[in-house]
LUMDREN-372255 format. One line per field, with one value per residue: residue in one letter; x, y, z of N, C-alpha, C in turn; residue number from 1. Coordinates in steps of 0.05 Angstrom, whole numbers, padded with zeros to 5 digits, always signed. Atoms other than C-alpha are relative to their C-alpha. Layout:
N
res <- (A, ...)
nu <- (X, ...)
nv <- (Y, ...)
nw <- (Z, ...)
cau <- (X, ...)
cav <- (Y, ...)
caw <- (Z, ...)
cu <- (X, ...)
cv <- (Y, ...)
cw <- (Z, ...)
n <- (NUM, ...)
***
This chain:
251
res <- (M, W, K, T, E, I, R, Q, A, L, I, A, G, F, T, K, L, D, T, L, S, A, A, E, E, D, A, L, F, A, I, Q, V, G, A, D, F, T, R, I, S, I, G, N, P, A, I, T, N, Q, K, Q, L, I, I, V, L, G, Y, S, E, T, D, I, T, G, E, I, S, A, E, N, L, S, K, H, S, L, S, Y, E, Q, Q, N, E, K, Q, N, L, V, G, L, F, Y, D, P, N, A, K, D, K, Q, E, I, I, F, V, S, P, H, D, V, K, P, L, L, D, L, D, R, A, E, I, N, D, S, S, K, N, S, A, I, M, E, V, G, V, L, K, H, L, I, G, L, L, V, D, E, K, N, K, N, L, A, Q, K, I, H, I, M, K, A, L, S, A, M, M, E, L, L, P, K, E, F, S, E, L, L, T, A, N, E, L, T, G, K, L, V, T, Y, F, L, N, L, I, S, S, N, K, I, D, A, T, K, K, D, S, I, I, P, L, N, W, L, E, S, K, A, T, N, M, R, V, R, A, L, E, N, T, L, Q, L, Q, P, D, F, A, L, S, C, Q, V, V, E, Q, K, Q, L, V, F, S)
nu <- (-00016, -00007, +00024, +00005, -00019, +00007, +00024, -00007, -00015, +00020, +00015, -00018, -00003, +00025, +00006, -00017, -00001, -00004, -00028, -00017, -00006, +00016, -00010, +00008, +00029, +00003, -00008, +00019, +00026, -00003, +00005, +00028, +00016, +00017, -00007, -00022, +00008, +00001, -00003, -00001, -00028, -00006, -00001, +00021, +00027, +00019, +00026, +00011, +00028, +00015, -00005, -00021, -00024, -00024, -00026, -00009, -00025, -00012, +00017, -00008, +00018, +00010, +00019, -00012, +00020, -00002, -00016, -00026, -00023, -00024, +00001, +00021, -00009, -00027, +00003, +00011, -00016, +00017, -00012, +00004, +00023, +00013, -00016, +00016, +00029, +00006, -00006, +00019, -00012, -00002, +00002, +00003, +00026, -00001, +00026, -00002, +00013, -00015, -00026, -00018, +00007, -00016, +00004, -00007, +00021, -00008, +00022, -00006, -00008, +00021, +00019, -00014, -00008, -00017, +00014, -00014, -00012, +00016, +00013, +00017, +00003, -00025, -00004, +00020, -00010, -00022, +00011, +00011, -00023, -00014, -00006, +00021, +00022, -00006, +00016, -00017, -00010, +00023, +00006, -00022, +00000, +00024, -00005, -00017, +00015, +00020, -00013, -00002, -00027, -00018, +00000, -00014, +00020, -00009, +00007, +00029, +00008, -00007, +00019, +00026, -00002, -00001, +00027, +00017, -00006, +00010, +00029, +00006, -00007, +00014, +00021, +00015, -00017, -00012, +00022, +00006, -00022, +00003, +00023, -00005, -00019, +00011, -00017, +00015, +00009, -00023, -00006, +00022, -00002, -00024, +00004, +00020, -00014, -00019, +00016, +00011, -00021, -00010, +00020, +00001, +00027, +00000, +00016, -00017, -00019, -00028, -00009, -00009, -00023, +00001, -00020, -00020, -00019, -00018, -00018, -00017, -00021, -00018, -00014, -00020, -00022, -00017, -00014, -00022, -00020, -00011, -00004, -00019, -00023, +00006, +00007, +00021, -00012, +00021, +00011, +00009, +00028, +00014, +00022, +00019, +00022, +00025, +00010, +00029, +00011, +00001, -00026, -00023, -00024, -00023, -00024)
nv <- (-00004, -00029, -00014, +00003, -00016, -00029, -00005, -00001, -00025, -00022, +00002, -00010, -00029, -00015, +00001, -00019, -00023, -00025, -00003, -00001, -00026, -00006, +00016, +00028, +00001, -00002, +00026, +00020, -00004, +00003, +00028, +00005, -00009, -00023, -00017, -00018, -00024, +00008, -00021, +00010, -00001, +00018, +00028, +00009, +00003, -00021, +00003, -00025, -00003, +00017, +00028, +00012, +00007, -00009, -00002, -00027, -00002, -00027, -00023, -00014, -00021, +00009, +00023, +00025, +00022, +00020, +00024, -00005, +00006, -00016, -00025, -00017, -00012, -00013, -00027, -00016, -00002, +00005, -00007, +00019, -00009, -00022, -00024, -00024, +00006, +00008, +00028, +00021, +00025, +00020, +00026, +00024, +00012, +00029, +00013, +00027, +00020, +00001, -00008, -00006, -00026, -00021, -00026, -00023, -00020, -00026, -00006, -00021, +00012, +00000, +00021, +00025, +00004, +00024, +00026, +00016, +00023, +00009, +00025, -00005, +00025, +00006, -00019, +00006, +00023, -00008, -00017, +00017, +00008, -00024, -00003, -00016, +00018, +00010, -00015, -00016, -00022, -00018, -00015, -00019, -00021, -00016, -00014, -00023, -00019, -00015, -00012, -00030, -00008, +00007, -00023, +00008, -00001, +00018, +00027, +00003, +00001, +00027, +00019, -00003, +00010, +00029, +00009, -00006, +00020, +00025, -00001, +00001, +00026, +00021, -00013, +00018, +00012, -00021, -00011, +00021, +00000, -00023, +00004, +00021, -00010, -00025, -00022, -00017, -00023, -00018, -00013, -00018, -00022, -00016, -00015, -00021, -00021, -00013, -00017, -00022, -00018, -00016, -00020, -00004, -00006, +00014, -00015, -00019, +00015, -00008, +00007, +00028, +00007, +00029, +00016, +00008, -00022, +00001, +00023, -00007, -00019, +00015, +00018, -00015, -00008, +00023, +00006, -00020, +00006, +00027, +00011, -00015, -00008, -00024, +00003, -00019, -00021, -00018, -00019, +00016, -00007, +00019, -00015, +00016, -00014, +00014, +00004, +00007, +00006, +00029, +00012, -00017, +00006, -00010, -00007)
nw <- (-00024, -00003, -00006, -00028, -00015, +00004, -00016, -00028, -00004, +00000, -00025, -00021, +00003, -00006, -00028, -00014, +00019, -00015, -00008, +00024, +00011, +00024, +00023, -00004, +00005, +00029, +00012, -00009, +00013, +00029, +00006, -00004, +00024, -00003, -00022, +00006, +00015, +00029, +00021, +00027, +00009, +00023, -00005, -00019, +00011, -00008, +00013, +00008, -00007, +00019, -00009, +00017, -00015, +00015, -00013, +00005, +00015, -00004, +00005, +00025, +00009, +00026, +00000, +00009, -00001, +00021, -00005, -00012, +00017, -00007, +00016, -00011, -00026, +00002, +00010, -00022, -00024, -00024, -00026, -00022, -00015, +00013, -00005, +00003, +00003, +00028, +00004, -00007, -00006, +00022, -00013, +00016, -00006, -00007, +00001, -00012, +00018, +00026, -00010, +00023, +00011, -00013, +00012, -00017, -00004, -00009, -00018, -00020, -00025, -00021, +00006, -00005, -00028, -00003, -00003, -00019, +00013, +00023, -00007, -00024, -00015, -00015, -00021, -00020, -00014, -00018, -00021, -00021, -00017, -00008, -00028, -00012, -00007, -00026, -00019, -00017, +00016, +00006, -00024, -00006, +00020, -00005, -00025, +00007, +00016, -00016, -00023, +00003, -00008, +00022, +00018, +00024, +00021, +00022, -00008, +00001, +00029, +00009, -00011, +00013, +00028, -00002, -00007, +00023, +00021, -00008, +00002, +00029, +00011, -00014, -00014, -00017, -00020, -00017, -00016, -00021, -00019, -00017, -00016, -00020, -00020, -00011, +00010, +00018, -00014, -00004, +00026, +00007, -00018, +00007, +00025, -00005, -00014, +00019, +00017, -00015, -00010, +00022, +00005, +00029, +00012, +00025, +00020, +00013, +00017, -00004, -00027, -00001, +00016, +00006, -00013, +00019, +00003, -00023, +00004, +00022, -00010, -00017, +00016, +00017, -00017, -00005, +00025, +00003, -00020, +00002, +00026, +00015, -00016, -00015, -00028, -00008, -00017, -00012, +00019, +00023, +00007, +00016, +00011, +00015, +00014, -00001, +00028, +00003, -00026, -00003, -00006, -00006, +00016, -00015, +00015)
cau <- (+01987, +02008, +01935, +01928, +01991, +01969, +01901, +01932, +01979, +01919, +01881, +01941, +01950, +01877, +01872, +01929, +01912, +01913, +01987, +02011, +02043, +02008, +02052, +02037, +01963, +01967, +02003, +01953, +01890, +01920, +01914, +01842, +01793, +01761, +01796, +01854, +01851, +01829, +01846, +01839, +01909, +01941, +01931, +01874, +01804, +01747, +01674, +01639, +01570, +01547, +01569, +01628, +01687, +01754, +01828, +01857, +01911, +01922, +01896, +01895, +01865, +01856, +01798, +01825, +01774, +01768, +01809, +01871, +01937, +02008, +01996, +01933, +01967, +02037, +02011, +01982, +02017, +01984, +01997, +02001, +01948, +01898, +01938, +01885, +01809, +01814, +01841, +01795, +01808, +01832, +01810, +01814, +01743, +01735, +01676, +01671, +01628, +01675, +01745, +01778, +01743, +01791, +01771, +01794, +01743, +01749, +01709, +01704, +01740, +01679, +01640, +01688, +01700, +01750, +01729, +01747, +01760, +01740, +01723, +01666, +01657, +01730, +01731, +01666, +01697, +01759, +01717, +01683, +01752, +01770, +01802, +01745, +01696, +01730, +01685, +01743, +01772, +01704, +01689, +01757, +01752, +01681, +01703, +01758, +01710, +01657, +01706, +01699, +01768, +01799, +01819, +01855, +01812, +01854, +01845, +01770, +01765, +01802, +01755, +01692, +01717, +01732, +01663, +01629, +01665, +01645, +01572, +01574, +01607, +01572, +01508, +01472, +01530, +01560, +01492, +01479, +01548, +01536, +01467, +01489, +01542, +01499, +01542, +01489, +01461, +01530, +01543, +01475, +01483, +01553, +01532, +01470, +01514, +01565, +01511, +01480, +01546, +01566, +01502, +01498, +01439, +01425, +01378, +01436, +01477, +01540, +01542, +01560, +01628, +01624, +01661, +01696, +01727, +01756, +01784, +01811, +01849, +01877, +01897, +01932, +01971, +01996, +02014, +02054, +02091, +02103, +02105, +02156, +02220, +02186, +02176, +02117, +02152, +02115, +02106, +02084, +02021, +01971, +01924, +01861, +01804, +01731, +01704, +01629, +01615, +01632, +01707, +01773, +01833, +01898, +01962)
cav <- (+02430, +02502, +02524, +02497, +02532, +02599, +02592, +02577, +02637, +02682, +02657, +02671, +02740, +02761, +02739, +02785, +02840, +02895, +02881, +02884, +02942, +02978, +02943, +02875, +02890, +02910, +02845, +02804, +02834, +02833, +02757, +02759, +02762, +02830, +02861, +02896, +02964, +02948, +02986, +02978, +02959, +02924, +02850, +02849, +02824, +02875, +02880, +02935, +02964, +02922, +02859, +02848, +02812, +02843, +02840, +02910, +02926, +03000, +03069, +03110, +03174, +03138, +03091, +03020, +02967, +02905, +02841, +02837, +02840, +02865, +02916, +02942, +02954, +02975, +03037, +03063, +03086, +03054, +03082, +03042, +03084, +03138, +03203, +03252, +03256, +03244, +03174, +03114, +03043, +02991, +02921, +02851, +02824, +02756, +02712, +02650, +02616, +02631, +02633, +02635, +02700, +02758, +02829, +02897, +02944, +03017, +03039, +03097, +03080, +03100, +03045, +02992, +02961, +02909, +02836, +02791, +02732, +02705, +02638, +02652, +02579, +02573, +02637, +02618, +02551, +02584, +02634, +02577, +02558, +02630, +02647, +02696, +02638, +02617, +02639, +02663, +02705, +02734, +02754, +02787, +02827, +02851, +02868, +02913, +02944, +02964, +02985, +03061, +03064, +03035, +03096, +03056, +03076, +03039, +02975, +02986, +02998, +02932, +02895, +02925, +02908, +02836, +02828, +02860, +02812, +02752, +02775, +02784, +02717, +02675, +02711, +02651, +02618, +02683, +02710, +02644, +02647, +02718, +02701, +02637, +02675, +02736, +02783, +02810, +02858, +02886, +02901, +02933, +02977, +02998, +03019, +03056, +03095, +03108, +03137, +03180, +03207, +03231, +03271, +03262, +03295, +03245, +03295, +03340, +03312, +03352, +03326, +03255, +03231, +03164, +03110, +03088, +03158, +03151, +03083, +03109, +03165, +03117, +03067, +03118, +03145, +03075, +03064, +03129, +03106, +03033, +03025, +03078, +03111, +03172, +03182, +03215, +03277, +03328, +03374, +03317, +03337, +03287, +03327, +03302, +03322, +03304, +03276, +03277, +03274, +03200, +03189, +03219, +03224, +03231, +03263)
caw <- (+01003, +00989, +00990, +01060, +01083, +01053, +01086, +01154, +01145, +01129, +01190, +01234, +01204, +01209, +01281, +01300, +01250, +01303, +01316, +01244, +01208, +01150, +01099, +01130, +01129, +01055, +01038, +01077, +01047, +00977, +00980, +01003, +00944, +00937, +00996, +00961, +00926, +00855, +00792, +00718, +00696, +00637, +00634, +00684, +00668, +00669, +00650, +00612, +00625, +00566, +00604, +00556, +00587, +00566, +00581, +00588, +00536, +00552, +00537, +00473, +00444, +00377, +00365, +00360, +00341, +00299, +00294, +00337, +00299, +00308, +00252, +00285, +00352, +00329, +00294, +00359, +00421, +00482, +00551, +00615, +00649, +00630, +00623, +00602, +00593, +00517, +00525, +00525, +00545, +00494, +00512, +00483, +00479, +00513, +00496, +00542, +00489, +00431, +00460, +00391, +00375, +00389, +00376, +00402, +00432, +00449, +00510, +00559, +00625, +00667, +00632, +00656, +00725, +00750, +00749, +00807, +00762, +00694, +00724, +00772, +00792, +00812, +00852, +00888, +00906, +00934, +00973, +01010, +01037, +01052, +01119, +01131, +01133, +01197, +01255, +01298, +01242, +01223, +01295, +01303, +01238, +01253, +01324, +01296, +01247, +01298, +01352, +01360, +01392, +01329, +01287, +01233, +01174, +01122, +01161, +01166, +01091, +01078, +01125, +01094, +01024, +01046, +01077, +01017, +00969, +01010, +01011, +00935, +00921, +00974, +00992, +01022, +01058, +01085, +01109, +01146, +01178, +01203, +01229, +01264, +01302, +01319, +01277, +01230, +01282, +01297, +01224, +01213, +01275, +01254, +01184, +01209, +01258, +01203, +01158, +01211, +01237, +01168, +01162, +01086, +01051, +00996, +00963, +00946, +00889, +00905, +00977, +00958, +00934, +00897, +00934, +00870, +00866, +00936, +00919, +00853, +00890, +00942, +00889, +00844, +00903, +00918, +00845, +00844, +00906, +00888, +00813, +00792, +00816, +00844, +00918, +00953, +00979, +01023, +00963, +00917, +00879, +00852, +00808, +00775, +00729, +00736, +00670, +00656, +00731, +00727, +00735, +00758, +00712, +00752, +00728)
cu <- (+00005, -00025, -00007, +00018, -00006, -00025, +00006, +00016, -00019, -00016, +00017, +00004, -00024, -00006, +00018, +00003, +00007, +00029, +00019, +00005, -00018, +00008, -00008, -00030, -00006, +00006, -00021, -00027, +00002, -00005, -00029, -00017, -00017, +00007, +00022, -00012, +00002, +00004, +00000, +00028, +00005, +00002, -00022, -00027, -00018, -00026, -00012, -00029, -00019, +00004, +00020, +00024, +00024, +00025, +00012, +00027, +00014, -00020, +00010, -00021, -00012, -00017, +00014, -00021, +00006, +00017, +00027, +00023, +00023, -00001, -00020, +00009, +00026, -00002, -00012, +00019, -00018, +00015, -00009, -00025, -00013, +00014, -00015, -00029, -00007, +00006, -00022, +00015, +00000, +00000, -00002, -00026, +00003, -00028, +00003, -00011, +00013, +00028, +00020, -00006, +00016, -00003, +00008, -00024, +00011, -00023, +00008, +00007, -00022, -00022, +00012, +00006, +00016, -00018, +00016, +00015, -00017, -00015, -00015, -00003, +00025, +00004, -00021, +00009, +00022, -00010, -00012, +00021, +00016, +00004, -00023, -00025, +00004, -00014, +00018, +00011, -00022, -00007, +00021, -00001, -00024, +00003, +00018, -00015, -00019, +00011, +00004, +00028, +00020, -00001, +00016, -00019, +00007, -00007, -00030, -00010, +00006, -00021, -00027, +00001, +00000, -00028, -00019, +00004, -00012, -00031, -00008, +00005, -00016, -00023, -00014, +00017, +00011, -00022, -00006, +00022, -00002, -00023, +00005, +00018, -00007, +00017, -00015, -00008, +00023, +00007, -00021, +00002, +00023, -00005, -00021, +00013, +00019, -00015, -00010, +00021, +00012, -00019, -00001, -00028, -00001, -00016, +00017, +00023, +00029, +00011, +00012, +00024, -00002, +00023, +00022, +00020, +00020, +00020, +00019, +00023, +00020, +00018, +00022, +00023, +00019, +00016, +00023, +00023, +00015, +00009, +00018, +00023, -00004, -00006, -00021, +00013, -00022, -00013, -00010, -00029, -00012, -00026, -00019, -00021, -00025, -00012, -00029, -00013, +00000, +00027, +00020, +00022, +00024, +00024, +00021)
cv <- (+00030, +00016, -00001, +00018, +00029, +00006, +00002, +00026, +00024, +00000, +00011, +00030, +00016, +00000, +00018, +00026, +00026, +00003, +00003, +00029, +00005, -00016, -00029, -00004, +00000, -00027, -00022, +00002, -00002, -00029, -00007, +00011, +00024, +00020, +00021, +00024, -00007, +00024, -00013, +00002, -00021, -00029, -00011, -00004, +00022, -00006, +00027, +00002, -00015, -00030, -00014, -00005, +00008, -00004, +00027, +00000, +00027, +00022, +00015, +00022, -00008, -00024, -00024, -00021, -00020, -00024, +00007, -00008, +00018, +00027, +00020, +00014, +00016, +00028, +00020, +00000, -00004, +00008, -00019, +00007, +00024, +00026, +00025, -00009, -00008, -00029, -00019, -00026, -00019, -00027, -00023, -00014, -00030, -00012, -00029, -00022, -00002, +00010, +00006, +00027, +00022, +00026, +00022, +00018, +00025, +00011, +00021, -00014, +00000, -00020, -00028, -00003, -00026, -00025, -00017, -00023, -00008, -00026, +00002, -00025, -00005, +00019, -00004, -00024, +00007, +00017, -00016, -00010, +00024, +00001, +00015, -00017, -00014, +00018, +00019, +00024, +00021, +00017, +00021, +00024, +00019, +00016, +00025, +00021, +00017, +00014, +00030, +00010, -00005, +00022, -00007, -00003, -00018, -00029, -00005, -00002, -00028, -00020, +00002, -00011, -00031, -00011, +00004, -00021, -00027, -00001, -00001, -00028, -00023, +00011, -00017, -00010, +00021, +00012, -00020, +00000, +00024, -00003, -00020, +00009, +00027, +00024, +00019, +00026, +00020, +00016, +00021, +00025, +00018, +00017, +00022, +00024, +00015, +00020, +00025, +00020, +00017, +00022, +00007, +00005, -00013, +00014, +00020, -00015, +00006, -00008, -00028, -00005, -00030, -00015, -00009, +00022, -00001, -00023, +00006, +00018, -00016, -00019, +00014, +00011, -00023, -00007, +00019, -00007, -00027, -00009, +00018, +00009, +00025, -00006, +00021, +00020, +00018, +00019, -00015, +00007, -00022, +00014, -00018, +00018, -00017, +00000, -00009, -00008, -00030, -00012, +00022, -00008, +00013, +00005, +00010)
cw <- (+00004, +00006, +00030, +00017, -00002, +00017, +00030, +00006, +00001, +00026, +00022, -00002, +00007, +00029, +00017, -00016, +00014, +00009, -00024, -00009, -00024, -00024, +00002, -00005, -00030, -00013, +00006, -00015, -00031, -00009, +00002, -00023, +00007, +00021, -00006, -00015, -00030, -00018, -00027, -00010, -00022, +00008, +00018, -00014, +00010, -00014, -00006, +00009, -00018, +00006, -00018, +00018, -00018, +00017, -00008, -00014, +00005, -00005, -00024, -00006, -00027, +00002, -00012, +00002, -00022, +00009, +00012, -00019, +00008, -00015, +00012, +00025, -00003, -00010, +00020, +00024, +00024, +00025, +00022, +00016, -00014, +00008, -00004, -00007, -00029, -00005, +00009, +00004, -00024, +00013, -00021, +00008, +00005, +00001, +00010, -00019, -00027, +00006, -00022, -00012, +00016, -00015, +00020, +00002, +00012, +00017, +00020, +00027, +00021, -00006, +00005, +00030, +00002, +00004, +00019, -00013, -00024, +00006, +00026, +00017, +00017, +00023, +00023, +00017, +00020, +00023, +00022, +00019, +00010, +00031, +00014, +00007, +00026, +00021, +00017, -00015, -00006, +00024, +00006, -00019, +00005, +00027, -00004, -00015, +00017, +00024, -00004, +00007, -00022, -00021, -00026, -00023, -00024, +00006, -00002, -00029, -00011, +00010, -00014, -00028, +00001, +00006, -00023, -00022, +00007, -00003, -00030, -00011, +00012, +00016, +00021, +00023, +00020, +00019, +00023, +00021, +00019, +00019, +00022, +00023, +00011, -00007, -00018, +00013, +00005, -00025, -00007, +00018, -00007, -00025, +00004, +00015, -00018, -00018, +00014, +00010, -00022, -00009, -00030, -00008, -00028, -00022, -00015, -00014, +00007, +00028, +00002, -00019, -00006, +00012, -00019, -00005, +00023, -00004, -00023, +00009, +00016, -00017, -00017, +00017, +00006, -00025, -00004, +00019, -00005, -00028, -00018, +00018, +00016, +00030, +00007, +00020, +00011, -00020, -00025, -00006, -00018, -00009, -00015, -00013, +00003, -00028, +00001, +00027, +00006, +00009, +00006, -00018, +00015, -00018, +00020)
n <- (1, 2, 3, 4, 5, 6, 7, 8, 9, 10, 11, 12, 13, 14, 15, 16, 17, 18, 19, 20, 21, 22, 23, 24, 25, 26, 27, 28, 29, 30, 31, 32, 33, 34, 35, 36, 37, 38, 39, 40, 41, 42, 43, 44, 45, 46, 47, 48, 49, 50, 51, 52, 53, 54, 55, 56, 57, 58, 59, 60, 61, 62, 63, 64, 65, 66, 67, 68, 69, 70, 71, 72, 73, 74, 75, 76, 77, 78, 79, 80, 81, 82, 83, 84, 85, 86, 87, 88, 89, 90, 91, 92, 93, 94, 95, 96, 97, 98, 99, 100, 101, 102, 103, 104, 105, 106, 107, 108, 109, 110, 111, 112, 113, 114, 115, 116, 117, 118, 119, 120, 121, 122, 123, 124, 125, 126, 127, 128, 129, 130, 131, 132, 133, 134, 135, 136, 137, 138, 139, 140, 141, 142, 143, 144, 145, 146, 147, 148, 149, 150, 151, 152, 153, 154, 155, 156, 157, 158, 159, 160, 161, 162, 163, 164, 165, 166, 167, 168, 169, 170, 171, 172, 173, 174, 175, 176, 177, 178, 179, 180, 181, 182, 183, 184, 185, 186, 187, 188, 189, 190, 191, 192, 193, 194, 195, 196, 197, 198, 199, 200, 201, 202, 203, 204, 205, 206, 207, 208, 209, 210, 211, 212, 213, 214, 215, 216, 217, 218, 219, 220, 221, 222, 223, 224, 225, 226, 227, 228, 229, 230, 231, 232, 233, 234, 235, 236, 237, 238, 239, 240, 241, 242, 243, 244, 245, 246, 247, 248, 249, 250, 251)
***
């Protein structure tokens, strides 16, 4: 029952998205799979570049590996987020085929990315009932995305993330839905115009900023504003370091 009510609320919210405040938009897209601003944080599932599933425990400068135990963790000071370039991520290794096996691994943060869900079958099933699979909602969101008069970039980022997640989770079903409603051409044209208008020279390495860096910056600014007692004053400085040309470390 509550799933139906949430779905109906999402449909109502998405269809009047252009009338909502920024905070209301954030809350709405936070419920939609893949549409919120993701970050590697304690307790969240993630996946390494070696396809290892882990639960994030924190960050540390000291190598922590081996069997999980109170003694193993208590002698180390784990931080909530990466505070300097020397810290690596400490994760609890999760093996779906051997769920009783619990080991700690120590891995570089730029070799880890957030995972939408540990249960792929469950999240695929829920995606099929997503509000975005409603034709009216989908047409409205794509309409807002391709509208040149719409200057709400945060809103457009949310929409693109939501569409990208649906394409990743339901490639066949979502592609067919776009094609059946003559929306594929609109999206292709929009992205081609977006690429050409930015005039990016892909042959020059320094001319391209990785998208995950931009998301990392936006996410960390939100964390600073929402998850502690500080306020974003006009003179507030969010500094960062580039590590191995692969990641940003904020402080």
